[in-house]
N, C-alpha and C positions, 0 to 999 in steps of 0.2 A: 577784833573777832578773826578768828582762822580763816586762813583761805579756803574757799570752797575746792572741793575736789571735781575736777572735772571729769563726765562720763565720757569713757573711751568710745570714739566714733564708730559707727557700726561699718564694717567693712561693704563696698560696692558690690552690687550683684557681679560687676565684671570681674573684681577680685576673686571673688569666691568662684568663680568659673575658672579663673587661673589656677585654682588648686586643682581642679579636674584635669586640666591640661599638663600640669607638671606632674602629676601622679600617674597619669596614662602614659606618657612617653618615658619616664622612670623606670615603671613596671615592665614595660615592651623592651626596653633597653637592657635591664637586667636580665630578662629571660632571653633576649635575643631572639624573639619570636613573638607576633603579635600584631595588632592594628593600632596604631596611634592615630591615625588620620579622623577616623570617626569620632570617638571621643573628643578631639581637640575641636571639632568643626561644630559639633552640636551640645558642647558644653554650655552654651548660653542658652539655649532652649531648656536643656535639664535644670540648670538653676533657678531658672524661673517656674518651673513646673515643680519642683519640690520644694521649693522654699516659699511660694504663693497659692499654689492650686492643689496640688496633690493631697487627699486625705489619707494619711497614716500616721502611725505612731512606731517609731523604731523599737520601743521598750515592748511593744506586742506585735509581731511580725505576723501572728493567726489570727489578729483581729478579724472576724467575719466579713464587717460592713468596711472594711479598708477599700480604698481604689487599687485597681490592679494596674500595675505598671509592667509593660511587656516591650523589652527590648529585641524587636524582630529582628533587626540587623546585629545579630548575636556576636559577628565577629568584633565589633564594637565593645567587648565585654569590660574592658576597664571603665568606661563609661558607668556601668552599673556598679561595679565594685567600689569604683572611688565614691561615688553616692552613698552606697550601705558604709562603710568606713567613715565617711565625713559624718553622716546622720547618726551615728551611734549604734547601728546593728552589732550584737554583740560578736559575731563569728567573724564580722569583717574587719579584722584586726590589721595592724601594720604589718604584722608577720605575714598575714595571709596576703596581702599585697606584695609583699617583697618577694614571695615564693609563687607568683604568677607563673601558671601554666607549668608547675612543677609536680611531681607524683606525689598524690595524698594530700596537695592543697585545695582548699574547696574554690580557689579561684582557677577554675578551668580555662581552658583556652576559649571555649563558647560557654554561656551559663547554663548550667546544670540543677536541673530542679532536685531538690534534697539535699543538695551540697551546701546550701548556704541560704541562710533567713533571707528573705527579700526577693530571692530568684523565683518568679510564679511560674515560669514554664521554661524548658530545656529551647533553646534556639540556636540558630546556626544554618542549618538548612533554609536558604532564604524564602521568605514569604510564609513558612508556615507559623511563626510568630503571630503575623497580621491574621490568619484564619483561625488559630488558636484562640485569640482576642475575641474574635467574633463570637465563640463559643462561651467566652466569661460574659461577654455583654448579653447573651443570650439567657445565661445562666441567672444573673443579677435582676432581669426583668420578669423572667418566671417566679423566682423566689419573692420579690418584691410584691408580684399578684397573690401569690400564696400567704406572704405571712405580714405584709403592709411596709409602707414606708419607713415605719418608726425601727424596724429592724434591719430592712433591705434598703439601702438608698446610696449607691455608690455608682463610680464611674470607673470606665477603663480607657487608659491611655496607652498608644503604642508609638514607639518611634521605629520608623521603617526606613529603608533606604532605595535606592533605585533598583538595585538587585532584584529586592521584595516585590517592586511593582511590575519587573519583568517576568517573573515567575509566572507559570500558569495558575497557579493556586490563588495567585491575588484577584485574578478575574472571576473565580467563582466565588471567592470569599467576599469581596466587595459587593458584587451583584446580590448575593443572600444578605448581606446587612442591609442594603439599600432597600431591598424587597420589604423586610422586617421591620424598617424605620428605627433601629437603634441609636436611638438619641443620645445612648450614654457612651457611645463609643468615639472616640477621637483618634485619628492618626496623623502623627507628626512626622511629615515626610523630609527627611534629610537631603534637600534637593541641591546637591552640591554639583552636579554636572560632570561627575568621575566617575569612571569604573577601574578596573583593574587595570585594564588593556589601555585606558586614556581616557578621553572624552565620551559621554555618554552617546554624544551623536555619531560616535562610531558605529553603535547599533541600536539606537532608538531615535525615533523622530515621532512619535505619539505626542499628543496633547494630555497630559495625567489629569489636570484640572477637568477638563472635558470629559475625559472616559469618567472620571468619579461622579461628576455633575449627571451625567445621563444615567448614571447607575442608581440614582436617588442621595446622595450626598450633598451636602454642603460644602462649599469649598470657600477657599480664601488664601491667598499668597502674601507673605510677609519677607522681611529682612530677619534671618535667623541669628542675627549679632545686634538685634535692637530690641532690648529688655520691654521697654513699652509697646513695641508692636507685638511682641511674643505674648505679653500678658494681656493684652486688648484682645488677641485672636483666641486666646484660651476662654477667656471671659465670654466672648461672642459664641466659640463652641458650645459652652455650657446653657445657652439659650434656646439652641436649635432644636427641631423636633425631628431631627432626621440625624444619623451618623455625620461625622464633620472630619474633613481634610484640610490641615494646616501645611501649605507647601512652605517649607522654612529655607529659603535661598540663603546657604551656608558656604564658607570656604574650607574645604577638606585640609587639615592641619592648621587650623586658625591659630596663629601664635608663633609658629614655626619661624625662626629667623629669614630662611631663605625657602624652605621647600613648602610652605602653605601654598594652597591651590593645587600641589603636583599630586598626579596618581601616585606618586612613589610611596607618599605618606601611607598610603591605604594599609600595605601589609607588610611593613618591614620596620625595622627599629630605626630611629632616625640619624642615628650615629653618635659618638661622643663630642665631636665638632661642632655638628648641628643644635646639640642639646644646651652644650656652653653658652654658643650664640643665641639662644633661644631665653635661657636664664637671663642672659646680660640684658638683653632687649625688654624683658618683663621685669627686671630689676628682682629677680628672685637668688635670693643669697644662700638658701637654707639648703641641706642636705636631703639627698634621695629620700622619700618619704616621711621628711619631718613636715609639718605644717605649722605656721607661726601660730602662737595662742590665740589671737584676736580671731584668726580666720577658723582656727578649730572651735571656738567657742561660737561663733557666729552660725557653724554648720550644726553643731549639737543641738542648737535652739531649733533648727529648722525640724531635727527629728523628734523634739518634743512637741513641737507646736500641735499636733494632732490628739494629744493625751487629753485634751479637756473634752472633745469631742468623743473620744473612745470611752471616757469612765461617763459621760452622758448616755452612751448607749448600752453601757452595762447595766445602769440604773434601769432604763426602760425595759431592756431584756429579762431585768428581775422581776419587775412588776407585769409582765405580760404573760396574758393566758395563754400564748402561742409557745411558750418557753420550752416546755419538753418537746413538743412537735419540733421546734426550731432545733435544739441542741440533737435531737435524734436525726434530724436530717444532715445536719452538718459533721456529725460524728461518723456517718456513713455505714455505720454497721447495721445489717438486716437482721432485726427479731426474728428468733426461730418461729414464734408464731407466725410471722408472716409466711411461712412455707406450709401452714396446715393446709391450705386450697391443693396445692401442687403435691403434698403427700397422697390427700385424698384421692386425686387423680391417679398418682401412680400405684395406689392399691387397686383401684377400679382396674388399671390397665393390666396389671400381674394377673388378675383374673379370667379376663378375656381382652388381649388388647385387639385393636383393629389394624387391618392393612390400610395404611394410610403412607402417602408421603412425609417424609420427616419436618419438611416445611409447616405442613399443617399441624402436626405434633407440636412445632415450637409454638404457632398461633395458640393451641390449646394451654400451653405451658405460659401464656401471656396473660390468656384469660383468667388463669388461675393465680398470677402473682400480682396483675396490676393494680387490684383495689388495694390490697395489703399492703403494697411498695408504693406509697405515694412519690418516692423519689424517682420512680421510672419516667424517663421521657424518651420517647421513640422517634423514628422517622424512618424515612427511605428515601433513595435516591430516583424517585420517580417510578418506583417498583412496589408500590405498596400492595396491591393485590396478588403479587406473585411472590414476594417474600413473606407475607401472612404476617406483619409487623404492627397492623392495626387493630385497636381492640374496639370492638363496637360500643359506640356511645362516647368515645373520647373528644374532646374539644381540640381544635387544631391551635396549635402556638401561632400567634399573628398579633399583630397590633389591633387596637390599641391598648387590650388589657393584659395579653400575653399568659393569661392562667391557664392556656391548652396545653395538653402534654404530649401533642404528636407534632413533628415538624416536619412539614413539605420541602425537603432539601432541594427538590429540582433534579438534573442530570448533573451533579456535582459531587462525585465519590470523594475527591480530595478534600476539599471544603469541608464536606460532612464527616469526614474520619476526623480532621483537625478540629472543627467545632466541637466533636464529642470529647476530645482531649480537653478543650478548654472548660466543658461543663464540669468533667470531672476533677479538673485541677480547682476550679472555682469552689467546689464543696457544695453540698444539698442535692444534688442530683446525681442518680446513675444512667447514663446515657447509653441508648443501643440504637443502631442504625442498621438500615437492610440495602444490601445490593445482591448481584450475582456474584458466586465466588470467582469466575473469572476475571470481575473488574476489580478484586482487590489489587490488582497491578496499579490501577489508578490511586487507592487508597493507601498503598503499602509504606510510602514515607511516614505517613501520620500513625500508622500503625506500629511502624518499628519506633518512632518517637514514644508512643505511648508504653511500649515495652521498656523502652531504656528510662522511661520516668516511673514506672511502676505504678499506673494509673489505672482505675477499673471502667475500661470501657467495653461494650459486648458488640461485636460486629457479627449481624445475621446475615450470613453468606449463603444463600439457596442456589439451586442448580448446579449442584456439585460435580457432577461429572457428564460424562457422554450418556448418562441417562435422562438428559434434558430433552436429547433427540434431535428434532428437524431443525433446529435451529443451526446444529453444524458447528463445526471446528473452531469457529471465531468466538462462541459463547461457549463452548465445551473446555473446562478447566483440566488438564493434564498434568502439567508441573505445578501447581498452585499449593496442593497440599504440602509437598517437599519443601517448597520455598518459602511457606508461612512457618512450617515446623522447624525451619533452620533458623528463625528470628529468636534469640534468647528472650525468656521471661513471656513468653506467649503462650496461653494454652489453647491448642487446635482440638476442637472436639467434635468429632464426628459420630454422631449416634446412629444405631440401628435401628430402633423404632421407636413409639412413644416413650416406653418406660425410659430407655436411656436419654430421651431428648429432655424428658420431665427433669431427670437427674443431671444433666448437662447445664439447664438451666441454673439450677442450683448450686452447682459449682463455680458457675460464673459469676453469679451474684455474690458469693462468699469470698471471693479472690478479691478481696481490697487492693492487693498491692500487683496484681496481675491483669492484663488485657485477655480478652478470650475471642475466639473465632467458633462461631458454630456452623459446620460445614453440613447444608443440609439439601435432601433430594427433592428434584420436581416430581420424580416418579414414585407410584406408590411401592410399598414393600411390606412383608408380612411380618407380624409381630415373631419376635423370638425369645423374649425373656419368658413370657407366659407359657410358650412351647417348653422352654428349659426348666422352668419353676425353680429357678435358683435366685436367691438374694431377695426374697420377699420383705426382709426386715432392714436392708442395709443399701445405701447409695453404692453399688459396685464401681459405679464411673469413675468415682473417686481414685478407683486402684489403677485407673489407666488401662489396664488390660487385666481381664479374669478368665476363668473357667467357665464357659456357658454350658458346654455339656460335655460330661466325661466319656472315655471311653467305656464300652458295656463289658469289655475283658482288658485284657493287658494291651495298652495302647501302642499299636504301630505307626499312627499318623497323628500328626498336630497341624490342626489347620487354623490361621489366622487370619482374620478379616476385620474391617473397618465398614461403618455405615451399611449402606443397601447390600453389600457384598456378604455382610454376616448370614443373611438368608440364602446368598449361594452356597456358602460354607455347611450350613446346616443341611441343606439339601444333599451336597456330596456326602457328608458323613452318613446320611440314611442309605446311599448306595454301597460307601464303603462298607458300613457294619453289616448289610446284608450278605455282603461277600465274605463275611466273617473278619473284616479287617477292623480292627478295634482303634476308633478315632476320636478324637478330643477336638472340641471347637473353641477357640479362643476369643473374644471379643476384644476389639483393641480402640476403645473411644478416643484415647489420648497417648501420644508417645511420651508428651512431658509428664503427665502426672504418672507414667508408669517408671519412666526414668527416676522419680522420684521416691520410689519404694525401695524397701531394703533388699539388699543383693539376695538375701534367701529368698524372698517372696518372688523376686524377678525368675532366679534360677527355678523355683518351684514352678512358675506359668510358664517358662519355656520349655521345661521338661529337658529330658536326655532320653537318646537312644530310640528316638521316632524321627520317621521321614517329615521334613516340616516343610510347609507351603504358605504363603501369604497371597491374599484376593484382595485386590482395590483395583478399582477403575480410574488408576491415576499411575503416573511414572513410579517404578519401583525404589527410587531412591531413598533410605531409610529404614526399609525393611529388613535389611541385613542383621540388624541388632537382633530379630527374631528369630531369622531362618539361617543365620550363618552363610558360610561362602557353599555349602552343598545343597542348600534348600533350593526351591521352587518357586518363582512368582508369577502368578498369573494376573495380568492385568494390562498397562498400556505401554508402548514403548514409542508412539508418535503420537500424532496428533488423530483426533476423531473424524466424523463424517456426518452429512445431512441424512437421518432415515429415523423413522420409529426407533423407539430406544430397545424394544425387544431385538429388532434386527441389527443394532449395532453391538449389543453385547454377544451375539451369536457370532456376529462377524468378526469382531475382534477376539474371541474365543474366551470371553469372561463369562463362564458357563459351570454347572455342575460338573457335565460330562468332562471339560476340559481339566477340572480340578482332578476328578477321579484317575483320568489318564496320566496325569504328572505326578499322581500318587504311586500307580502301578507300576510307573517306569522306574521308580526309585527304590521298590521294596526288592 
């Protein structure tokens, strides 16, 4: 009889983890830039997670019911890139790894959403990945309640470092997750006792396990290099009825010949000599980026491990009575018929618009939309009544069933904004959340990431100027509109009345690749679109700026304004026209949308040969594009004060009289 052919032995998990270590140190060395320490230290944890626990199929990165993996410690990006390459994600090629941190490469210095399949979110600013993952876990629970566990039944896994847990956003995020009992969320803490400056003890003496436990998490500490302990802890986490923290005690730069455990491995290449010594110690004789066949085969099998689960899920989806609704939700496009209620409200407002605060108008927009767009999930950072973000009769999102569509975020603006990013990234939800415009300062890092990633998140930011009145300058935003307008790919929408507010909500919902800010007033403001009788059949706010009222004769003055100050411009026009001075009024709800119009349209709106004046109860930065060097700005040049809003507008000279005087002075 012929000799039987022996089956090749499957490589050990330790040897599979070594592949991650070598790829990481080689990529950082070739780029002469990067962070090898964390990938080398967490390679064992990541190997167990991907090979034994994580539900995914590398051939279908968009499988809706996959587990989400978030590398909150985004500086260790080579850990993720190595895993994607080894498990067979199509874009994560050998070439991509060899071009780590190079222009045009999908393997950016920190993971960037949309550049590489398998990167679930952009991370790098520490702590935000953890908070974004909380939103993903919230989305999973809500969609499971809506569609059932046959279609939605997955987990969210996070690798976070000491820096993530030091950042303030982590405190907000873990307390929110604990309160909501998000049992499908597990954080794997890289407890390596090292920061860039040296030992963690230089700057931290807290008990992280006690902190998480106090916030309502299940906690466990393990040896992060013992595969049995790692797997046991992950299985334990999957049995918990609350979110889990696994503290993985690791050695930064694990495997490095002489630098393992040193903070010097955090953010710099190991160097040729150290890498050569490390290869020798590992018995690694292969060229950079070459993976031996047995290890490559073992890792590719890991990438295929979830295919059978994915195919079974696809069969369930095909037979599900909820298939159409599920695919509609995950597709993210709001159907035209969903805006019918909004259009009806707009038509009514054009006939006879009320004088009311635009935050009230926003609440009316939500009432018209909420039933027609079941993907909308709202909330507020403890300002529900002030933000007008709650639609009457809406159930609260909470344990144990999570079917509700309104989240009580508490005073956690940063975590709220990041969690909304996570919901949007997860898919199936269109999140919106409210706070005061001045507190966009607390949300701004997450707003910026939403813009960078191109995800649809709607920020309902009320009390948008000195018009909020007596709360005074701590609460009165003056620089915030300009600072938010400076963020690329962010639509800042400041509507003037009910009609414009309804239009801006439609714009925000239709902008699948852009987050939006709705800047809304506390104080009442007159209707202006119905006064002008302009644009009954068209969403004029989509243009960014448009002529609200033409001059009755040859135009001598053009007034530009946004929000509640459009009414001031209309009042000033009436006085100027009474004096025989032809005056146009341009409503400017969005700088960004106006900038996207054709040069001819922009020139037509701005006009030539007239005195140009802009009016906004904020600093004037940015208005130069409308008024040029010779125009006038009527607005703020400092902080506000505490008084009734009528007194404040008079005190700071943001009045129709001031506009008329500025026009006369320039004619």
